[in-house]
mmCIF file of the N, C-alpha and C atoms, coordinates in Angstrom:
data_MODEL
# 
_entry.id   MODEL 
# 
loop_
_atom_site.group_PDB 
_atom_site.id 
_atom_site.type_symbol 
_atom_site.label_atom_id 
_atom_site.label_alt_id 
_atom_site.label_comp_id 
_atom_site.label_asym_id 
_atom_site.label_entity_id 
_atom_site.label_seq_id 
_atom_site.pdbx_PDB_ins_code 
_atom_site.Cartn_x 
_atom_site.Cartn_y 
_atom_site.Cartn_z 
_atom_site.occupancy 
_atom_site.B_iso_or_equiv 
_atom_site.pdbx_formal_charge 
_atom_site.auth_seq_id 
_atom_site.auth_comp_id 
_atom_site.auth_asym_id 
_atom_site.auth_atom_id 
_atom_site.pdbx_PDB_model_num 
ATOM 1   N N  . MET A 1 1  ? -136.871 -183.763 -66.707 1.00 0.00 ? 1  MET A N  1 
ATOM 2   C CA . MET A 1 1  ? -137.192 -183.715 -65.295 1.00 0.00 ? 1  MET A CA 1 
ATOM 3   C C  . MET A 1 1  ? -137.740 -182.319 -64.969 1.00 0.00 ? 1  MET A C  1 
ATOM 4   N N  . ILE A 1 2  ? -138.852 -182.284 -64.273 1.00 0.00 ? 2  ILE A N  1 
ATOM 5   C CA . ILE A 1 2  ? -139.458 -181.021 -63.861 1.00 0.00 ? 2  ILE A CA 1 
ATOM 6   C C  . ILE A 1 2  ? -139.229 -180.848 -62.371 1.00 0.00 ? 2  ILE A C  1 
ATOM 7   N N  . LEU A 1 3  ? -138.591 -179.730 -62.014 1.00 0.00 ? 3  LEU A N  1 
ATOM 8   C CA . LEU A 1 3  ? -138.316 -179.436 -60.616 1.00 0.00 ? 3  LEU A CA 1 
ATOM 9   C C  . LEU A 1 3  ? -139.310 -178.424 -60.092 1.00 0.00 ? 3  LEU A C  1 
ATOM 10  N N  . SER A 1 4  ? -139.697 -178.590 -58.848 1.00 0.00 ? 4  SER A N  1 
ATOM 11  C CA . SER A 1 4  ? -140.503 -177.561 -58.213 1.00 0.00 ? 4  SER A CA 1 
ATOM 12  C C  . SER A 1 4  ? -139.582 -176.404 -57.844 1.00 0.00 ? 4  SER A C  1 
ATOM 13  N N  . LEU A 1 5  ? -140.172 -175.275 -57.546 1.00 0.00 ? 5  LEU A N  1 
ATOM 14  C CA . LEU A 1 5  ? -139.382 -174.112 -57.133 1.00 0.00 ? 5  LEU A CA 1 
ATOM 15  C C  . LEU A 1 5  ? -138.553 -174.457 -55.902 1.00 0.00 ? 5  LEU A C  1 
ATOM 16  N N  . ARG A 1 6  ? -139.164 -175.149 -54.937 1.00 0.00 ? 6  ARG A N  1 
ATOM 17  C CA . ARG A 1 6  ? -138.426 -175.558 -53.726 1.00 0.00 ? 6  ARG A CA 1 
ATOM 18  C C  . ARG A 1 6  ? -137.201 -176.386 -54.090 1.00 0.00 ? 6  ARG A C  1 
ATOM 19  N N  . GLN A 1 7  ? -137.414 -177.392 -54.903 1.00 0.00 ? 7  GLN A N  1 
ATOM 20  C CA . GLN A 1 7  ? -136.311 -178.284 -55.288 1.00 0.00 ? 7  GLN A CA 1 
ATOM 21  C C  . GLN A 1 7  ? -135.209 -177.517 -56.011 1.00 0.00 ? 7  GLN A C  1 
ATOM 22  N N  . ALA A 1 8  ? -135.586 -176.624 -56.888 1.00 0.00 ? 8  ALA A N  1 
ATOM 23  C CA . ALA A 1 8  ? -134.597 -175.850 -57.640 1.00 0.00 ? 8  ALA A CA 1 
ATOM 24  C C  . ALA A 1 8  ? -133.767 -174.976 -56.711 1.00 0.00 ? 8  ALA A C  1 
ATOM 25  N N  . ILE A 1 9  ? -134.416 -174.347 -55.742 1.00 0.00 ? 9  ILE A N  1 
ATOM 26  C CA . ILE A 1 9  ? -133.703 -173.474 -54.800 1.00 0.00 ? 9  ILE A CA 1 
ATOM 27  C C  . ILE A 1 9  ? -132.775 -174.301 -53.922 1.00 0.00 ? 9  ILE A C  1 
ATOM 28  N N  . VAL A 1 10 ? -133.271 -175.418 -53.410 1.00 0.00 ? 10 VAL A N  1 
ATOM 29  C CA . VAL A 1 10 ? -132.443 -176.275 -52.558 1.00 0.00 ? 10 VAL A CA 1 
ATOM 30  C C  . VAL A 1 10 ? -131.239 -176.784 -53.353 1.00 0.00 ? 10 VAL A C  1 
ATOM 31  N N  . GLN A 1 11 ? -131.443 -177.210 -54.577 1.00 0.00 ? 11 GLN A N  1 
ATOM 32  C CA . GLN A 1 11 ? -130.323 -177.687 -55.389 1.00 0.00 ? 11 GLN A CA 1 
ATOM 33  C C  . GLN A 1 11 ? -129.302 -176.577 -55.633 1.00 0.00 ? 11 GLN A C  1 
ATOM 34  N N  . ARG A 1 12 ? -129.779 -175.350 -55.777 1.00 0.00 ? 12 ARG A N  1 
ATOM 35  C CA . ARG A 1 12 ? -128.877 -174.221 -56.039 1.00 0.00 ? 12 ARG A CA 1 
ATOM 36  C C  . ARG A 1 12 ? -127.943 -173.947 -54.861 1.00 0.00 ? 12 ARG A C  1 
ATOM 37  N N  . VAL A 1 13 ? -128.401 -174.238 -53.647 1.00 0.00 ? 13 VAL A N  1 
ATOM 38  C CA . VAL A 1 13 ? -127.581 -173.921 -52.474 1.00 0.00 ? 13 VAL A CA 1 
ATOM 39  C C  . VAL A 1 13 ? -126.926 -175.147 -51.836 1.00 0.00 ? 13 VAL A C  1 
ATOM 40  N N  . GLU A 1 14 ? -127.279 -176.328 -52.300 1.00 0.00 ? 14 GLU A N  1 
ATOM 41  C CA . GLU A 1 14 ? -126.657 -177.541 -51.760 1.00 0.00 ? 14 GLU A CA 1 
ATOM 42  C C  . GLU A 1 14 ? -125.146 -177.500 -51.963 1.00 0.00 ? 14 GLU A C  1 
ATOM 43  N N  . GLY A 1 15 ? -124.421 -177.920 -50.953 1.00 0.00 ? 15 GLY A N  1 
ATOM 44  C CA . GLY A 1 15 ? -122.980 -177.999 -51.049 1.00 0.00 ? 15 GLY A CA 1 
ATOM 45  C C  . GLY A 1 15 ? -122.257 -176.676 -50.830 1.00 0.00 ? 15 GLY A C  1 
ATOM 46  N N  . LYS A 1 16 ? -123.011 -175.609 -50.578 1.00 0.00 ? 16 LYS A N  1 
ATOM 47  C CA . LYS A 1 16 ? -122.380 -174.305 -50.332 1.00 0.00 ? 16 LYS A CA 1 
ATOM 48  C C  . LYS A 1 16 ? -121.791 -174.295 -48.920 1.00 0.00 ? 16 LYS A C  1 
ATOM 49  N N  . SER A 1 17 ? -120.734 -173.538 -48.755 1.00 0.00 ? 17 SER A N  1 
ATOM 50  C CA . SER A 1 17 ? -120.121 -173.384 -47.435 1.00 0.00 ? 17 SER A CA 1 
ATOM 51  C C  . SER A 1 17 ? -120.987 -172.455 -46.583 1.00 0.00 ? 17 SER A C  1 
ATOM 52  N N  . ASP A 1 18 ? -120.711 -172.422 -45.290 1.00 0.00 ? 18 ASP A N  1 
ATOM 53  C CA . ASP A 1 18 ? -121.424 -171.509 -44.399 1.00 0.00 ? 18 ASP A CA 1 
ATOM 54  C C  . ASP A 1 18 ? -121.284 -170.074 -44.886 1.00 0.00 ? 18 ASP A C  1 
ATOM 55  N N  . GLN A 1 19 ? -120.075 -169.711 -45.284 1.00 0.00 ? 19 GLN A N  1 
ATOM 56  C CA . GLN A 1 19 ? -119.796 -168.354 -45.776 1.00 0.00 ? 19 GLN A CA 1 
ATOM 57  C C  . GLN A 1 19 ? -120.634 -168.047 -47.020 1.00 0.00 ? 19 GLN A C  1 
ATOM 58  N N  . GLU A 1 20 ? -120.683 -168.994 -47.949 1.00 0.00 ? 20 GLU A N  1 
ATOM 59  C CA . GLU A 1 20 ? -121.457 -168.793 -49.175 1.00 0.00 ? 20 GLU A CA 1 
ATOM 60  C C  . GLU A 1 20 ? -122.946 -168.668 -48.881 1.00 0.00 ? 20 GLU A C  1 
ATOM 61  N N  . LEU A 1 21 ? -123.446 -169.505 -47.967 1.00 0.00 ? 21 LEU A N  1 
ATOM 62  C CA . LEU A 1 21 ? -124.857 -169.414 -47.600 1.00 0.00 ? 21 LEU A CA 1 
ATOM 63  C C  . LEU A 1 21 ? -125.175 -168.064 -46.960 1.00 0.00 ? 21 LEU A C  1 
ATOM 64  N N  . GLN A 1 22 ? -124.289 -167.598 -46.089 1.00 0.00 ? 22 GLN A N  1 
ATOM 65  C CA . GLN A 1 22 ? -124.504 -166.306 -45.448 1.00 0.00 ? 22 GLN A CA 1 
ATOM 66  C C  . GLN A 1 22 ? -124.510 -165.189 -46.494 1.00 0.00 ? 22 GLN A C  1 
ATOM 67  N N  . GLU A 1 23 ? -123.624 -165.264 -47.461 1.00 0.00 ? 23 GLU A N  1 
ATOM 68  C CA . GLU A 1 23 ? -123.585 -164.248 -48.523 1.00 0.00 ? 23 GLU A CA 1 
ATOM 69  C C  . GLU A 1 23 ? -124.860 -164.270 -49.353 1.00 0.00 ? 23 GLU A C  1 
ATOM 70  N N  . ILE A 1 24 ? -125.359 -165.464 -49.663 1.00 0.00 ? 24 ILE A N  1 
ATOM 71  C CA . ILE A 1 24 ? -126.607 -165.577 -50.421 1.00 0.00 ? 24 ILE A CA 1 
ATOM 72  C C  . ILE A 1 24 ? -127.743 -164.922 -49.651 1.00 0.00 ? 24 ILE A C  1 
ATOM 73  N N  . ILE A 1 25 ? -127.830 -165.213 -48.361 1.00 0.00 ? 25 ILE A N  1 
ATOM 74  C CA . ILE A 1 25 ? -128.893 -164.636 -47.532 1.00 0.00 ? 25 ILE A CA 1 
ATOM 75  C C  . ILE A 1 25 ? -128.733 -163.123 -47.446 1.00 0.00 ? 25 ILE A C  1 
ATOM 76  N N  . ASN A 1 26 ? -127.525 -162.661 -47.133 1.00 0.00 ? 26 ASN A N  1 
ATOM 77  C CA . ASN A 1 26 ? -127.297 -161.219 -47.005 1.00 0.00 ? 26 ASN A CA 1 
ATOM 78  C C  . ASN A 1 26 ? -127.590 -160.482 -48.310 1.00 0.00 ? 26 ASN A C  1 
ATOM 79  N N  . ASP A 1 27 ? -127.219 -161.060 -49.430 1.00 0.00 ? 27 ASP A N  1 
ATOM 80  C CA . ASP A 1 27 ? -127.472 -160.432 -50.723 1.00 0.00 ? 27 ASP A CA 1 
ATOM 81  C C  . ASP A 1 27 ? -128.962 -160.397 -51.060 1.00 0.00 ? 27 ASP A C  1 
ATOM 82  N N  . SER A 1 28 ? -129.711 -161.361 -50.533 1.00 0.00 ? 28 SER A N  1 
ATOM 83  C CA . SER A 1 28 ? -131.142 -161.434 -50.827 1.00 0.00 ? 28 SER A CA 1 
ATOM 84  C C  . SER A 1 28 ? -131.976 -160.500 -49.953 1.00 0.00 ? 28 SER A C  1 
ATOM 85  N N  . ILE A 1 29 ? -131.501 -160.237 -48.749 1.00 0.00 ? 29 ILE A N  1 
ATOM 86  C CA . ILE A 1 29 ? -132.252 -159.389 -47.816 1.00 0.00 ? 29 ILE A CA 1 
ATOM 87  C C  . ILE A 1 29 ? -132.247 -157.968 -48.358 1.00 0.00 ? 29 ILE A C  1 
ATOM 88  N N  . ASP A 1 30 ? -133.412 -157.370 -48.404 1.00 0.00 ? 30 ASP A N  1 
ATOM 89  C CA . ASP A 1 30 ? -133.611 -156.016 -48.937 1.00 0.00 ? 30 ASP A CA 1 
ATOM 90  C C  . ASP A 1 30 ? -133.197 -155.925 -50.405 1.00 0.00 ? 30 ASP A C  1 
ATOM 91  N N  . GLY A 1 31 ? -133.099 -157.059 -51.062 1.00 0.00 ? 31 GLY A N  1 
ATOM 92  C CA . GLY A 1 31 ? -132.749 -157.075 -52.479 1.00 0.00 ? 31 GLY A CA 1 
ATOM 93  C C  . GLY A 1 31 ? -134.004 -157.096 -53.328 1.00 0.00 ? 31 GLY A C  1 
ATOM 94  N N  . GLN A 1 32 ? -133.858 -157.614 -54.513 1.00 0.00 ? 32 GLN A N  1 
ATOM 95  C CA . GLN A 1 32 ? -134.976 -157.685 -55.443 1.00 0.00 ? 32 GLN A CA 1 
ATOM 96  C C  . GLN A 1 32 ? -136.041 -158.637 -54.921 1.00 0.00 ? 32 GLN A C  1 
ATOM 97  N N  . GLU A 1 33 ? -137.280 -158.343 -55.262 1.00 0.00 ? 33 GLU A N  1 
ATOM 98  C CA . GLU A 1 33 ? -138.386 -159.172 -54.776 1.00 0.00 ? 33 GLU A CA 1 
ATOM 99  C C  . GLU A 1 33 ? -138.319 -160.597 -55.306 1.00 0.00 ? 33 GLU A C  1 
ATOM 100 N N  . GLN A 1 34 ? -137.613 -160.817 -56.394 1.00 0.00 ? 34 GLN A N  1 
ATOM 101 C CA . GLN A 1 34 ? -137.474 -162.169 -56.929 1.00 0.00 ? 34 GLN A CA 1 
ATOM 102 C C  . GLN A 1 34 ? -136.744 -163.079 -55.952 1.00 0.00 ? 34 GLN A C  1 
ATOM 103 N N  . ALA A 1 35 ? -135.985 -162.499 -55.024 1.00 0.00 ? 35 ALA A N  1 
ATOM 104 C CA . ALA A 1 35 ? -135.241 -163.304 -54.048 1.00 0.00 ? 35 ALA A CA 1 
ATOM 105 C C  . ALA A 1 35 ? -136.126 -163.802 -52.918 1.00 0.00 ? 35 ALA A C  1 
ATOM 106 N N  . LEU A 1 36 ? -137.295 -163.204 -52.732 1.00 0.00 ? 36 LEU A N  1 
ATOM 107 C CA . LEU A 1 36 ? -138.151 -163.568 -51.595 1.00 0.00 ? 36 LEU A CA 1 
ATOM 108 C C  . LEU A 1 36 ? -138.574 -165.033 -51.581 1.00 0.00 ? 36 LEU A C  1 
ATOM 109 N N  . PRO A 1 37 ? -138.961 -165.624 -52.699 1.00 0.00 ? 37 PRO A N  1 
ATOM 110 C CA . PRO A 1 37 ? -139.299 -167.053 -52.647 1.00 0.00 ? 37 PRO A CA 1 
ATOM 111 C C  . PRO A 1 37 ? -138.114 -167.906 -52.187 1.00 0.00 ? 37 PRO A C  1 
ATOM 112 N N  . GLY A 1 38 ? -136.918 -167.550 -52.617 1.00 0.00 ? 38 GLY A N  1 
ATOM 113 C CA . GLY A 1 38 ? -135.728 -168.300 -52.196 1.00 0.00 ? 38 GLY A CA 1 
ATOM 114 C C  . GLY A 1 38 ? -135.499 -168.197 -50.708 1.00 0.00 ? 38 GLY A C  1 
ATOM 115 N N  . LEU A 1 39 ? -135.661 -166.992 -50.169 1.00 0.00 ? 39 LEU A N  1 
ATOM 116 C CA . LEU A 1 39 ? -135.527 -166.809 -48.720 1.00 0.00 ? 39 LEU A CA 1 
ATOM 117 C C  . LEU A 1 39 ? -136.598 -167.605 -47.985 1.00 0.00 ? 39 LEU A C  1 
ATOM 118 N N  . GLY A 1 40 ? -137.776 -167.665 -48.552 1.00 0.00 ? 40 GLY A N  1 
ATOM 119 C CA . GLY A 1 40 ? -138.856 -168.441 -47.940 1.00 0.00 ? 40 GLY A CA 1 
ATOM 120 C C  . GLY A 1 40 ? -138.521 -169.920 -47.868 1.00 0.00 ? 40 GLY A C  1 
ATOM 121 N N  . VAL A 1 41 ? -137.939 -170.439 -48.934 1.00 0.00 ? 41 VAL A N  1 
ATOM 122 C CA . VAL A 1 41 ? -137.548 -171.852 -48.955 1.00 0.00 ? 41 VAL A CA 1 
ATOM 123 C C  . VAL A 1 41 ? -136.444 -172.100 -47.934 1.00 0.00 ? 41 VAL A C  1 
ATOM 124 N N  . LEU A 1 42 ? -135.463 -171.203 -47.866 1.00 0.00 ? 42 LEU A N  1 
ATOM 125 C CA . LEU A 1 42 ? -134.393 -171.368 -46.886 1.00 0.00 ? 42 LEU A CA 1 
ATOM 126 C C  . LEU A 1 42 ? -134.935 -171.287 -45.469 1.00 0.00 ? 42 LEU A C  1 
ATOM 127 N N  . PHE A 1 43 ? -135.882 -170.371 -45.223 1.00 0.00 ? 43 PHE A N  1 
ATOM 128 C CA . PHE A 1 43 ? -136.493 -170.276 -43.906 1.00 0.00 ? 43 PHE A CA 1 
ATOM 129 C C  . PHE A 1 43 ? -137.255 -171.558 -43.580 1.00 0.00 ? 43 PHE A C  1 
ATOM 130 N N  . GLU A 1 44 ? -137.928 -172.120 -44.567 1.00 0.00 ? 44 GLU A N  1 
ATOM 131 C CA . GLU A 1 44 ? -138.663 -173.373 -44.360 1.00 0.00 ? 44 GLU A CA 1 
ATOM 132 C C  . GLU A 1 44 ? -137.721 -174.489 -43.914 1.00 0.00 ? 44 GLU A C  1 
ATOM 133 N N  . VAL A 1 45 ? -136.554 -174.574 -44.542 1.00 0.00 ? 45 VAL A N  1 
ATOM 134 C CA . VAL A 1 45 ? -135.565 -175.596 -44.162 1.00 0.00 ? 45 VAL A CA 1 
ATOM 135 C C  . VAL A 1 45 ? -135.120 -175.368 -42.720 1.00 0.00 ? 45 VAL A C  1 
ATOM 136 N N  . ILE A 1 46 ? -134.836 -174.119 -42.391 1.00 0.00 ? 46 ILE A N  1 
ATOM 137 C CA . ILE A 1 46 ? -134.429 -173.793 -41.014 1.00 0.00 ? 46 ILE A CA 1 
ATOM 138 C C  . ILE A 1 46 ? -135.541 -174.171 -40.050 1.00 0.00 ? 46 ILE A C  1 
ATOM 139 N N  . TRP A 1 47 ? -136.763 -173.736 -40.322 1.00 0.00 ? 47 TRP A N  1 
ATOM 140 C CA . TRP A 1 47 ? -137.900 -173.942 -39.428 1.00 0.00 ? 47 TRP A CA 1 
ATOM 141 C C  . TRP A 1 47 ? -138.124 -175.420 -39.133 1.00 0.00 ? 47 TRP A C  1 
ATOM 142 N N  . LYS A 1 48 ? -138.003 -176.240 -40.170 1.00 0.00 ? 48 LYS A N  1 
ATOM 143 C CA . LYS A 1 48 ? -138.237 -177.676 -40.000 1.00 0.00 ? 48 LYS A CA 1 
ATOM 144 C C  . LYS A 1 48 ? -137.133 -178.365 -39.204 1.00 0.00 ? 48 LYS A C  1 
ATOM 145 N N  . ASN A 1 49 ? -136.008 -177.682 -39.015 1.00 0.00 ? 49 ASN A N  1 
ATOM 146 C CA . ASN A 1 49 ? -134.861 -178.327 -38.388 1.00 0.00 ? 49 ASN A CA 1 
ATOM 147 C C  . ASN A 1 49 ? -134.392 -177.649 -37.112 1.00 0.00 ? 49 ASN A C  1 
ATOM 148 N N  . ILE A 1 50 ? -135.257 -176.861 -36.503 1.00 0.00 ? 50 ILE A N  1 
ATOM 149 C CA . ILE A 1 50 ? -134.925 -176.240 -35.221 1.00 0.00 ? 50 ILE A CA 1 
ATOM 150 C C  . ILE A 1 50 ? -135.897 -176.736 -34.160 1.00 0.00 ? 50 ILE A C  1 
ATOM 151 N N  . THR A 1 51 ? -135.515 -176.549 -32.928 1.00 0.00 ? 51 THR A N  1 
ATOM 152 C CA . THR A 1 51 ? -136.346 -177.013 -31.819 1.00 0.00 ? 51 THR A CA 1 
ATOM 153 C C  . THR A 1 51 ? -137.578 -176.133 -31.676 1.00 0.00 ? 51 THR A C  1 
ATOM 154 N N  . PRO A 1 52 ? -138.617 -176.663 -31.046 1.00 0.00 ? 52 PRO A N  1 
ATOM 155 C CA . PRO A 1 52 ? -139.794 -175.842 -30.775 1.00 0.00 ? 52 PRO A CA 1 
ATOM 156 C C  . PRO A 1 52 ? -139.452 -174.580 -29.965 1.00 0.00 ? 52 PRO A C  1 
ATOM 157 N N  . GLU A 1 53 ? -138.476 -174.685 -29.089 1.00 0.00 ? 53 GLU A N  1 
ATOM 158 C CA . GLU A 1 53 ? -138.073 -173.521 -28.299 1.00 0.00 ? 53 GLU A CA 1 
ATOM 159 C C  . GLU A 1 53 ? -137.492 -172.425 -29.193 1.00 0.00 ? 53 GLU A C  1 
ATOM 160 N N  . THR A 1 54 ? -136.674 -172.827 -30.137 1.00 0.00 ? 54 THR A N  1 
ATOM 161 C CA . THR A 1 54 ? -136.089 -171.862 -31.059 1.00 0.00 ? 54 THR A CA 1 
ATOM 162 C C  . THR A 1 54 ? -137.159 -171.277 -31.975 1.00 0.00 ? 54 THR A C  1 
ATOM 163 N N  . GLN A 1 55 ? -138.132 -172.094 -32.380 1.00 0.00 ? 55 GLN A N  1 
ATOM 164 C CA . GLN A 1 55 ? -139.252 -171.578 -33.162 1.00 0.00 ? 55 GLN A CA 1 
ATOM 165 C C  . GLN A 1 55 ? -139.989 -170.492 -32.383 1.00 0.00 ? 55 GLN A C  1 
ATOM 166 N N  . THR A 1 56 ? -140.236 -170.747 -31.110 1.00 0.00 ? 56 THR A N  1 
ATOM 167 C CA . THR A 1 56 ? -140.911 -169.764 -30.268 1.00 0.00 ? 56 THR A CA 1 
ATOM 168 C C  . THR A 1 56 ? -140.099 -168.482 -30.171 1.00 0.00 ? 56 THR A C  1 
ATOM 169 N N  . GLU A 1 57 ? -138.791 -168.617 -30.032 1.00 0.00 ? 57 GLU A N  1 
ATOM 170 C CA . GLU A 1 57 ? -137.903 -167.452 -29.983 1.00 0.00 ? 57 GLU A CA 1 
ATOM 171 C C  . GLU A 1 57 ? -137.988 -166.629 -31.263 1.00 0.00 ? 57 GLU A C  1 
ATOM 172 N N  . LEU A 1 58 ? -137.975 -167.309 -32.386 1.00 0.00 ? 58 LEU A N  1 
ATOM 173 C CA . LEU A 1 58 ? -138.056 -166.609 -33.667 1.00 0.00 ? 58 LEU A CA 1 
ATOM 174 C C  . LEU A 1 58 ? -139.389 -165.884 -33.820 1.00 0.00 ? 58 LEU A C  1 
ATOM 175 N N  . VAL A 1 59 ? -140.470 -166.541 -33.436 1.00 0.00 ? 59 VAL A N  1 
ATOM 176 C CA . VAL A 1 59 ? -141.785 -165.912 -33.523 1.00 0.00 ? 59 VAL A CA 1 
ATOM 177 C C  . VAL A 1 59 ? -141.850 -164.691 -32.622 1.00 0.00 ? 59 VAL A C  1 
ATOM 178 N N  . THR A 1 60 ? -141.302 -164.788 -31.431 1.00 0.00 ? 60 THR A N  1 
ATOM 179 C CA . THR A 1 60 ? -141.280 -163.653 -30.505 1.00 0.00 ? 60 THR A CA 1 
ATOM 180 C C  . THR A 1 60 ? -140.483 -162.496 -31.099 1.00 0.00 ? 60 THR A C  1 
ATOM 181 N N  . THR A 1 61 ? -139.330 -162.797 -31.653 1.00 0.00 ? 61 THR A N  1 
ATOM 182 C CA . THR A 1 61 ? -138.509 -161.760 -32.287 1.00 0.00 ? 61 THR A CA 1 
ATOM 183 C C  . THR A 1 61 ? -139.263 -161.111 -33.441 1.00 0.00 ? 61 THR A C  1 
ATOM 184 N N  . LEU A 1 62 ? -139.901 -161.919 -34.261 1.00 0.00 ? 62 LEU A N  1 
ATOM 185 C CA . LEU A 1 62 ? -140.666 -161.396 -35.387 1.00 0.00 ? 62 LEU A CA 1 
ATOM 186 C C  . LEU A 1 62 ? -141.783 -160.482 -34.906 1.00 0.00 ? 62 LEU A C  1 
ATOM 187 N N  . ARG A 1 63 ? -142.554 -160.955 -33.930 1.00 0.00 ? 63 ARG A N  1 
ATOM 188 C CA . ARG A 1 63 ? -143.666 -160.163 -33.403 1.00 0.00 ? 63 ARG A CA 1 
ATOM 189 C C  . ARG A 1 63 ? -143.166 -158.825 -32.859 1.00 0.00 ? 63 ARG A C  1 
ATOM 190 N N  . GLN A 1 64 ? -142.055 -158.845 -32.123 1.00 0.00 ? 64 GLN A N  1 
ATOM 191 C CA . GLN A 1 64 ? -141.514 -157.620 -31.536 1.00 0.00 ? 64 GLN A CA 1 
ATOM 192 C C  . GLN A 1 64 ? -141.113 -156.595 -32.598 1.00 0.00 ? 64 GLN A C  1 
ATOM 193 N N  . HIS A 1 65 ? -140.697 -157.085 -33.735 1.00 0.00 ? 65 HIS A N  1 
ATOM 194 C CA . HIS A 1 65 ? -140.248 -156.173 -34.797 1.00 0.00 ? 65 HIS A CA 1 
ATOM 195 C C  . HIS A 1 65 ? -141.353 -155.787 -35.779 1.00 0.00 ? 65 HIS A C  1 
ATOM 196 N N  . LEU A 1 66 ? -142.511 -156.365 -35.602 1.00 0.00 ? 66 LEU A N  1 
ATOM 197 C CA . LEU A 1 66 ? -143.643 -156.018 -36.460 1.00 0.00 ? 66 LEU A CA 1 
ATOM 198 C C  . LEU A 1 66 ? -144.616 -155.062 -35.772 1.00 0.00 ? 66 LEU A C  1 
ATOM 199 N N  . THR A 1 67 ? -144.410 -154.838 -34.488 1.00 0.00 ? 67 THR A N  1 
ATOM 200 C CA . THR A 1 67 ? -145.328 -153.945 -33.762 1.00 0.00 ? 67 THR A CA 1 
ATOM 201 C C  . THR A 1 67 ? -144.682 -152.626 -33.452 1.00 0.00 ? 67 THR A C  1 
# 
């Protein structure tokens, strides 16, 4: 079976508790660049499952911190 990078990352975090997921994210932030694709996949899952209003909020927050 050949897994895509997305599938492999999702399988790696499936079944983790909230605490474990938070630790994975915190450990990846400002960590090695190899963690960036994983954070991207996790962000994609979040993005697809939040309301348009929350998406707008996130974009606004991002823009404010990039300028």
